[in-house]
TORVEX-883944 format. One record per residue: residue in one letter; x, y, z of N, C-alpha, C in turn. Coordinates in steps of 0.1 Angstrom, whole numbers, padded with zeros to 4 digits, always signed. Layout:
AXYZXYZXYZ
...
***
This chain:
M+0046+0037-0041+0039+0026-0034+0025+0030-0031
I+0015+0022-0036+0001+0025-0034-0004+0018-0022
D-0010+0026-0013-0016+0021+0000-0028+0013-0003
T-0031+0004+0006-0042-0006+0004-0056+0001+0001
P-0060+0011+0009-0073+0017+0006-0074+0023-0008
V-0064+0027-0014-0064+0033-0028-0067+0021-0037
L-0060+0010-0036-0063-0001-0045-0076-0008-0042
I-0081-0007-0030-0095-0012-0027-0105-0003-0034
A-0103+0010-0034-0111+0019-0041-0111+0017-0056
Y-0099+0014-0061-0098+0011-0075-0106-0002-0078
R-0105-0012-0070-0112-0025-0072-0127-0023-0071
N-0131-0013-0064-0146-0010-0062-0151-0001-0073
G-0142+0003-0082-0146+0011-0094-0148+0026-0091
E-0142+0031-0080-0144+0045-0076-0136+0053-0087
P-0143+0063-0093-0138+0070-0105-0124+0077-0102
D-0123+0083-0091-0110+0090-0088-0098+0080-0087
A-0101+0068-0081-0091+0058-0079-0088+0052-0093
V-0098+0050-0101-0096+0044-0114-0087+0054-0123
A-0090+0066-0122-0082+0076-0130-0068+0077-0125
F-0066+0077-0111-0053+0077-0106-0045+0064-0110
F-0051+0053-0109-0044+0040-0113-0040+0041-0128
A-0049+0046-0136-0046+0047-0151-0034+0056-0153
S-0034+0067-0145-0022+0076-0147-0009+0070-0142
M-0010+0062-0132+0002+0055-0127+0007+0044-0137
R-0003+0037-0143+0001+0027-0153+0008+0033-0165
Q+0005+0046-0168+0011+0052-0180+0026+0055-0177
I+0029+0057-0164+0043+0059-0160+0051+0046-0160
G+0044+0036-0156+0051+0023-0154+0043+0013-0146
R+0049+0003-0140+0042-0006-0132+0041+0000-0118
P+0029+0002-0113+0027+0007-0099+0032-0003-0089
D+0036+0002-0078+0042-0006-0067+0032-0008-0056
C+0032-0019-0049+0025-0021-0037+0032-0031-0028
S+0029-0031-0016+0035-0041-0006+0028-0054-0007
Q+0035-0064-0004+0029-0078-0003+0017-0078+0006
I+0017-0070+0017+0006-0070+0026-0006-0065+0020
T-0005-0055+0010-0016-0050+0003-0022-0061-0007
A-0013-0068-0013-0017-0079-0022-0025-0090-0014
L-0020-0093-0002-0027-0102+0007-0041-0097+0011
A-0042-0084+0014-0055-0078+0017-0064-0079+0006
L-0060-0076-0006-0069-0077-0018-0073-0092-0020
I-0065-0101-0018-0069-0115-0019-0078-0119-0008
A-0076-0115+0004-0084-0118+0015-0099-0113+0014
W-0100-0102+0006-0113-0095+0005-0122-0102-0006
C-0116-0111-0013-0123-0118-0024-0136-0125-0019
Q-0146-0124-0027-0159-0130-0023-0161-0144-0029
D-0155-0147-0040-0156-0160-0046-0145-0163-0055
A-0145-0175-0062-0134-0179-0070-0132-0170-0082
L-0142-0164-0088-0141-0155-0099-0134-0142-0095
D-0138-0137-0083-0132-0125-0078-0117-0127-0075
L-0114-0139-0069-0100-0143-0067-0092-0143-0080
S-0098-0148-0090-0091-0149-0103-0088-0135-0109
V-0098-0126-0107-0097-0112-0112-0086-0105-0104
V-0086-0107-0091-0075-0101-0083-0062-0106-0086
Q-0060-0119-0088-0047-0125-0091-0042-0119-0105
N-0051-0118-0114-0047-0111-0127-0044-0097-0125
F-0051-0090-0117-0048-0076-0114-0034-0074-0108
L-0031-0083-0099-0018-0082-0092-0006-0084-0102
T-0008-0090-0113+0002-0091-0123+0006-0077-0129
L-0003-0068-0128+0000-0054-0133+0009-0046-0123
L+0011-0051-0111+0018-0044-0101+0032-0050-0098
D+0041-0042-0093+0053-0047-0087+0050-0049-0072
V+0048-0061-0068+0045-0064-0054+0058-0067-0047
H+0061-0058-0037+0074-0059-0030+0072-0068-0018
A+0081-0078-0017+0080-0088-0007+0082-0082+0007
I+0076-0089+0017+0078-0086+0031+0090-0094+0036
T+0101-0087+0039+0113-0094+0043+0114-0093+0058
A+0124-0100+0064+0127-0099+0078+0131-0085+0081
H+0139-0079+0072+0144-0065+0073+0132-0056+0073
T+0122-0058+0065+0110-0049+0064+0103-0050+0078
M+0102-0062+0083+0094-0064+0095+0102-0057+0107
R+0115-0058+0107+0122-0051+0118+0121-0036+0117
R+0121-0031+0104+0119-0016+0102+0105-0012+0107
A+0095-0020+0103+0081-0017+0107+0080-0017+0122
Q+0087-0026+0129+0086-0026+0144+0093-0014+0149
R+0104-0010+0144+0111+0002+0148+0102+0014+0146
L+0095+0015+0134+0087+0026+0132+0076+0027+0142
L+0069+0016+0145+0058+0016+0155+0064+0020+0168
G+0075+0014+0172+0081+0017+0185+0086+0032+0187
S+0088+0039+0175+0093+0053+0176+0082+0063+0178
L+0069+0058+0177+0058+0067+0178+0052+0067+0192
P+0048+0078+0197+0042+0078+0210+0028+0071+0210
P+0024+0064+0220+0011+0057+0220+0000+0067+0223
P-0012+0065+0218-0015+0056+0208-0010+0061+0194
C-0004+0052+0187+0003+0057+0175-0006+0059+0163
G-0018+0053+0162-0027+0055+0151-0024+0047+0139
L-0013+0039+0139-0010+0031+0128-0013+0016+0131
T-0018+0009+0121-0019-0006+0123-0006-0012+0119
P-0005-0025+0123+0007-0032+0118+0009-0032+0103
D-0003-0034+0096-0002-0033+0081+0003-0020+0076
D-0002-0009+0082+0003+0004+0079+0018+0005+0080
A+0023+0000+0092+0038+0001+0094+0045-0008+0084
I+0040-0019+0080+0047-0028+0070+0047-0020+0057
I+0036-0014+0053+0036-0007+0040+0045+0005+0040
A+0045+0012+0051+0055+0024+0053+0069+0019+0052
A+0072+0008+0059+0086+0003+0059+0090-0002+0045
T+0081-0008+0038+0084-0012+0025+0087+0000+0015
A+0078+0010+0017+0081+0022+0009+0094+0028+0012
I+0097+0029+0024+0110+0035+0028+0122+0027+0023
E+0121+0014+0024+0132+0005+0020+0134+0006+0005
H+0124+0009-0003+0125+0010-0017+0126+0024-0022
S+0127+0034-0013+0128+0048-0016+0116+0052-0025
L+0104+0048-0021+0092+0051-0029+0083+0060-0021
P+0076+0070-0027+0066+0077-0020+0054+0068-0017
L+0046+0071-0007+0034+0064-0004+0022+0072-0009
Y+0015+0066-0018+0002+0072-0023-0009+0067-0013
T-0014+0076-0005-0023+0072+0005-0035+0083+0006
L-0046+0078+0010-0058+0087+0012-0057+0095+0025
D-0048+0091+0034-0047+0097+0047-0032+0100+0050
P-0026+0109+0043-0012+0112+0046-0009+0116+0061
A-0019+0122+0067-0016+0126+0081-0013+0114+0090
R-0019+0103+0087-0017+0091+0095-0002+0087+0095
F+0005+0090+0084+0019+0086+0083+0029+0098+0085
A+0023+0109+0090+0031+0122+0090+0044+0121+0099
N+0043+0113+0110+0054+0113+0119+0065+0102+0116
L+0065+0096+0104+0074+0086+0101+0086+0092+0093
P+0098+0092+0099+0110+0098+0092+0113+0089+0080
G+0117+0096+0070+0121+0090+0057+0110+0086+0048
L+0097+0089+0051+0086+0085+0043+0080+0097+0037
A+0079+0098+0024+0072+0108+0017+0058+0103+0013
T+0048+0111+0016+0034+0107+0013+0028+0116+0003
I+0019+0111-0005+0012+0119-0015-0002+0115-0015
Q-0011+0124-0014-0026+0121-0015-0029+0121-0030
P-0033+0109-0035-0034+0108-0050-0046+0115-0056
Y-0056+0118-0048-0068+0125-0053-0076+0130-0041
***
């Protein structure tokens, strides 16, 4: 599962992110959470950008946010001592990764360090 900041870096053309995404594509279809797809769409500046993002999303396996995912995200946030340092989006992405038994490729593994059942990998 690729975290939102990694895909934003890819969309911005950052060389490390581009190389990482290319390597993931050689293995298969990269995974992301539906919340990441929504973030990418929300950041679009115009209709052309939206079209590019929608085409880009066809290259990914976008995992739906289910009621079960939301309950798991709530439990994850509730299990951390305040202030937990995670956003609701972070919790949804982590819950999605856990539900699908996927590692989370993130630029900030320490942010997710206290979540049981989540493996994190810093991609570059």
